N, C-alpha and C positions, 0 to 999 in steps of 0.2 A: 503493499499499499503506500501510496506517495505521501509525503509531507503534509501536502494539502489536504489530503483527505484524512490523515490522522487528526490533522486541526480540527478539520470539520466534524469529525465522529466526536471528537473530545467536546466541541462545543455544543454538540447536539445532546450528549449524556449530561452535561453540566446544566443546559437549559432545562433538561426533563426533570432532573433531580430538584431544581430550584423549584419547579411548578409543583412538584409532589411534596415537598417541604411547605410550600406557600399554602396550599391546600388544608393542611392541618395546623399550621400556625397563625393565619391571617384572620380567620372565624372567630378565633378566641376571645370572648367576651365583647363583641361586635354585633351589633344591628345585622341580620342577613343581608340588607340591603347594603350597608356599608361594606361587609366584607364580600360581597359579589363585585361592587364596583373597584375595590382594589385588586381583585383577583383578574378581573378583566383587564384593567391596566398592566399587570404584570404577565398576563397571558398573551395579550395582542400587542404590546410594545415592551418587547424584551429588553432587557437592561435599563431602558428610562422608568419603566412600571417598577421594576425593582429598586432603583434608586430613590424614584419618589416615594415608597412605602418606607424604606429605610430614613428617610429624611422627615418624612411628615406622618407616618403610621403610628407613632406612639405618642399619647397624650401624658404620660406620666414625666413630671420635672425630674431633675437629677435627684442624687439621694440625700445630699446634705439639705436640699430646699423641700424634699417631701418629709424628711424627719422632723425638721424644725416646723413644718405645717403642723403636722401630727400633734406635735407637744403642744402647739399652741392652741389647736382645737380643744385639747383636754384642759388647759389654761382657760380659755374663755368659758369653758362649761363649767369650771368651778368658779368663776366669777360671776357669771350670771346667775348661777343657784342660790348665790348669797344676796340677790337683791330681792326686795320685796316684790310679789306678784299681787296685783289687784284684780279681783275677779272681772272678767269680760262683763260689759255691759249685758243686760238682758236683750239688746235689740239684736245682739249678734247672733245669728241663725245657726240652728245646728250643723248645717253644711260648712257655713264659715268657721265655725268652731273646729271643726274636724280638720280644715286646711290648716288653720293657725297650728293644731297639734302636730301635722304632718311638716310645715315648716320647722318648727322648734326642735323636732325628732332630728332632723336631716341638717338644718343650719344653725343651732345652738340658740338663737335668738328668740326671745318670748314676744308675744303682742303686748303693748301697753296703751292703756286709755290715756286721757288728758293731754293730747298735743293738738297743736295748731299748725295747719299747714295751708300754705298759699302757692296756687298755680301760677308760674309767671311763664306766659307765652312769648313776651317780649325778649328778643335775643339780647340787645343792648341793655335793655331792662334789666336783666338778670345780672348781668355781669356788675352793672351800678349797684345793684341791691349787695351783691357781695363783697364788693368795694367797700360799700357803708359799713358792713358788719365786722370785716376786717378793721376797719378805723376804730372801732368800738372794743376791740381785743385787750384784755389784761393778762392773761395767764399764757395761753397757747393758739396757734392757728395751725391747721391740720388741711393741706391742700393736697388733692389726688385728682388726676387728670388723664385720661387716655392720650391725648393730643394737648400739648400744652407749647404756647407760643407768645413771644412779647412783641407786640403789633401796635398800630394805631387805636385799637380798640381796647384791648386789654392791657395797654401800658399803665393806666391808671390803677387797675388792680395792683401790679407789680409795685407802683410806687407806694400803694397802701401798706403792702408785705413790708417794705424798706422802713417805712415810717413805725410800723410794728415793732420790728426788731431794735429800731432805735429807743423806744420806750422799754426794752428789756424782755417783751414777749418772744418766747420760743416759737418760732416759725419752721415748721416741715413741709418739704415739698415731694412728691412723689409723681412721676410721669412714666409712661410707658415708653421704653427705649426707641424701639422700631417705629411705633406710632408716632413718636414728635421727631424722630430724625429725620422723617421723611418729608417735612415742612421745609420750606426754602429759608426761614430765617432762624432755622436751629441753631448755627454757630452764634449767631448774635445772642439767642438765649441763653446759650452756655458761658458765653463770656460774661453775660449780666449776672447769673447767679453763681459764677464763681467769684464775681467782685463783691457780691453781698453778703450779709450774715445769716443767708437763708440756708438751713440745712437739708439739702436736696440730693435725692438719689434717683437713678434710672431703675424702673422695674425690668425685671426679665432682661436684663442686658445679655448682648450677644457680642463677645470680643473673643474669636477665636485664640489669638494671640495670648490672651490671658486664661485661657482654658475655660472661658464661658461660652459653651456650645449647647445648644439644646433645639428643640424643634423651632424653626423660626415663627410660624404662624400660631404659636400658643401666646396669647396678649392678655395683658391686664386692661381692660375695657370699662374699668369704674371711673365714674365722676364724682367727687362730692369735695365738700367743703365743711370743715367744723370751726366753730370759734367757740374757744372755753367752755365747752359742752353745753352751751347755751344755746346757739343757733347753728343749724347746718342748711347746705343747699346739695340737693343730688336731683338727678335726671339726664337727659341725653345729650346736652349740650357740652362739648368741649372747650377748653379755654383758648380760644383764638377767634379771629374776627371772621364774620359769617361767610367769606369768600375763601376762607383757608389759605390766604396769601397765595393764592396761585393765579398768575395773569390770565391763564385760558379761563376760569371761572369769572373774573371781574369783566374780561370782553363778553363773555356769553350773558351777564347779568345774573348768575348763578348764585344764591345763597341757600346756606341750610336754614330749615325752620324746626324749631327744638320746643320743647318743655321742660322746664325746671320747678321743683318743688322748695320753696323756704320752710322750713321746720322750726318749730319751738317744743319743747317738753321731752319725755323721755326718749323719744326715737333719736334725738341726737346723742344720746350716750350709745346706743346701739350703733350707730353709724360711726362714733368715733372708736368703736371695737373693731369695727370692720378695718378703719384706716390702722389702727395698732396692730392689727394681725398681718396686713401686707407690709408695714414698716419692719416688724419683728423679722418677717421671712426674708425680707430684703437687707436687713442691717444687723439682726442679732439682737438688737434692742428692744427690750420691752417698757412699754411707757406706763409705768406703774403710777406714778405721780399723776398724769393726764387722767388716766382712767380712775383714779380716786376722786378728780375733781368732777367729772361726768356723773361718778358715783352719787356723789353729794348733791348735785342737781336732782338727779332722779328720785333720791329717797326724801329730800328737803323743800324742794320746788313746789309752789302751789301750781294746781294743774294749768296749763298754757291755754288749752281748747279742749273741745269735745270730740276729737277724732281719736279713735282707736286704730293703731297702727303696728306693722311689724317689717323689720328689715330682712330680705331674703337674701344673703350674700351666696354665690353660685360660683362653680368653675372646679378645675382639677383639684383642688385642695378640698372639696365638698363632695360629699356621697353621693351618688344615684342621681344625677341630672335633677336635681331638687327643683330648680325654677320650671323646668317641663312637666313634673310631676304637679306642681301647684298651680300651674297654668290650665293644665287638662283638667284637674278636678274642678277649678272653679268653671271651666266652660259646660263641662257635663251639669252643673247644678243650675244653669241659667234656665230660668222660667221665660222670659219675655224679651230681653234684649241683650245683643252682644256688641259692642262697638270696638274694633282694633285698628289702632296704628301701627304700621310697623314699615320700615323703608326696606327692610329685607325680610320679606316673609316667605320662607323656605322650609316648610313644616316636615317633620318626619311624620311616619305613617300614623303614630298616636295622635299627634295634634292635628293633622288632617282629618282623621276620621272623627274627633271632637268637635271641629268647627262643623263639619259637614253633616254630621249626625244632629247638631244643635239646630242646623237651617232645616234640615228635613223633618224634625219632629214641630215645627212652626215657631222657633225663637227666630226673631227679627234679626239676622245677623249681617253687618257692614264691615268693610276692610278699606281702609283708606290707605293708598300707597302713591308713589310719585308717578308722574306721567314719564318723566324723562330718566335718564341713567347716569350714575357718576361710578358705579362699578360694573363693567361690561358683563361679567360671568355671574355674578349674583342675580344682576337685573332679568337676565333671560332665564336662569333657573326658577327665577320667581314667576315669571311669565307662564310657565311650563304646569302651575298650578290652576292657573286662573280657569280652564274649561271645567274642571272637575267641582271647584267653588262655584261657579256660576249656574251649572247644572243642578246643584244641590240648593239654590237659592240663595246665594250670599250675594249682596249686592258690594259692587267694587267702585269706588270713586278715585279716581285718577286725579292726584294734585298737580296743577297746571306748572309744566316746565317754562323757564329755566330753573325754577326753584327745585330745591331737594328735602323733601319732607322727611326729615330725619328723628320726628318724635317716636318714642317707642312707648306706647301704652294701651291700656284697654278697660273697659268698664263692664260691668255684669249687672243687669237690672239697675235698680236703684240703689243696690247695697254695697258694690266693692269697685274701687279704682286701683289699678295697678299701673306702675310707672317705674321709670330706672333706665340702664343703661343696656339691658338685656334685649335684643332683636328675637324675634320670632323666627329663627332658623337653627341649623344643627350646630352653627359655629357657637353660637352664645349659648345653647344648650350643653355641649361637652368640651368646648376648648375654650373660650374665653373665661377670665375672672369676671363676673359680672355683680351687679347690684340691682335689686328691685324693692319697690316699696308697695306693700300692700294696705289700702287705707280703708276702714269701715268706719261707719257711723259720721257724724257730722256732715259736712258741706262738700267733701273732696268729688264725691260722683256729679253733684251741681256744677262744680267748677270745670269737670271735665266735659260733661255735657256741652258747656258753652264753646269749649275749644273745638270740640267735635263739630259742634253746628257751624262753626266757622270755616272749618275743613270743607264740610259739604256745600257750604254756600259757595266757596270759590273752586269746587271740582267738577268735574264731567264723568257721569256714570257709565261705565262701561257695559254694554249688553252682550248677550251670548251670540246673537247673530251678528253683529259686527266683530266679534273676537273669532267665530268660526270662518269668517271671510277673510282673515288676514292671510299674507302671502305664503305660501307654502315652505319657501327657504326661512322665513322669519319662525315658522313652526318648528323645523328641522332643527334650527339653531337652539331655541328654547329646549327643546326635550334632549339635544346632546349635552347641554351644559347642565341641565338636571343631574346628569350622573356625576358633576365634579361637586355637587352638593353633599355627597354621601361620603368622599374621600377623607375620612378621619382617622 
């Protein structure tokens, strides 16, 4: 046999062995659809599919980070167990109580009454409100955003942080490394932070030369600000101007539409716990004094309002895709109305079944999504679900381009409002560190209804007849890119 023949035979045998091994390894602890997508990539794109799986197929972080996260979860459980547990108001339904219990079992944080929540749909208004809160800080300021940039819109916020440090306030800032590094003003931000007294760290940094190597698309997607354990902000909005400092967005007039919550009451302490968890995982420092301040506010502070709420952290460090389980539980419990806003609605089978089942049993279900696209692959993967949704009776509203509807929230009947950083896609359920806020009682649902009404007034409804008549090439592209959503 020639040398070429020997090499060809060897390559064939190696390829066959790789495929046999993949059949037994890839499906472990994965959804069948996800496993099938990876196997198709490995079988149909030899070499490239295997490399992709080795780089992107594992959701666990490095051992040091994993062990630190586990130890911290135990610390958080002990911390929370020592705090007082007021009874849930009688207005909380049995179904909602069951969801609250599920969230606490998986995410450790209890639901607490006595909160005040203000929803802010004004992009610049939310940054102004955060700036004003920082200027009132006396003890500590905790800042954490997936994308952070200092620009003409956010500069007043950073000026407020500098004023806080000058008063002796401890200011800590976390930002996702890759999420923020892709912004054009990254170098200017690093230069400014290094010259300041702000204690800042990149989350999930990737520096191969320093031995910091991990799956590159595992990101910390949380957005939150905590001031003195007294007031907090969280939602979908990043700390950047609404065009993301990109000339192509400015030329197109493209700006992001967001929703942020300003919170007072015990929920602030829970958000501070989430920040402290991420800070500890990244730096090894446990913020005991800051948590003690939050605890004192929780215990001794008078009720700030009449909202009962629960913080739901999720991600690789939390078990069992708890945000997905909570979302589907609430959707199955809906009796009259479900309103969902998501920039990236790419559901797994369980969420798709929950939404379409609700619509088929007579619940009025509506979905707000962007008409335009800011991410090619996710945009087309999302569109591949429209036919099934429309056939089930879900009403789809397209928010007009060039705006990007980036808000992430949903409401159930007149009982529950849910908002935060989590998209309704498999990335947010399995790969990203996310934070969600579940709100009961008070007026959060009424506030969210006003936001939803404003979206509906601006949007165009997509009808099934129109959708079925779209070009064949577009339908083909949607269906092909649907496969990429399962590559986790």
